[in-house]
Residue, then its C-alpha position, 0 to 999 in steps of 0.5 A: m500500500k502506498k503512503i497516500h492510501i494509508v493517510g486517506l484511510l486514516m482520514i476517513l476513519g477520523a471523519i467517521v469517529v467525529l461524526m459518531t461523536a457529534a451524533k450523540d448530541l443530536s437529540t430531540y427535545d423531551n418533556f419531564k414525563s419522558a425524561g423520567k423514563a429515559t436511561g441517560a441525559v435528555k434535553v427538556v425545553g420550557k419556561l421559568c416559573k417566575d412565581k415559584e421560588i428561586i434558591y441561590d445563595p452565593r455566600k452559602d454555596p455559589n454553585y447551587l441553583s434551584f428553580y422551577v420550569q414548566d415544560n411544553n406539556n405544562e408540567i412543572r418540576k424543580v430543577v437543580l443546577k450545580n453552578a452559579k446563577p447566570r446574569d439576567f436569569e429571571m428575564s429568560e424567555q426559554i430554557v433548554l436543560t440537559g440532564t436527568m430526572k432523579g425522583d421528582e427533581f431534574l438534575a441539570s448538567d447544562m442550561l441554555l437560556k434564550c433571553p430577550s434583547k432590544y436588537k437581537d436574541e441572545e443565548i447564554y450557555v451554562k455548564s454544571r460543575s459536577 
């Protein structure tokens, strides 16, 4: 075999590995009900329940945030994120959470906020520190 053939095969194998890795994150959005039945991490989209309690005390634990989210099926669940509260958190129009259900709580590993802006939509991405 020529060196060019070996290099070509290695590049094809590398591309396959990259595509398979990227395909793991290409998931559809779920709701809290289906998240409770899932075995791995799922993505849930919803809105922040502004009338419910938001717990964040940076003096006590700067990496603990809990709040309530209403999914697209109008089901409300408590969400726990092991990270600091992002700025303009209460102004978010939509929240995309990645994580797992544990009992009645959703343990979020990632959170993406869609916030209103005067000129354009702004997204804030938060990754859990666990």
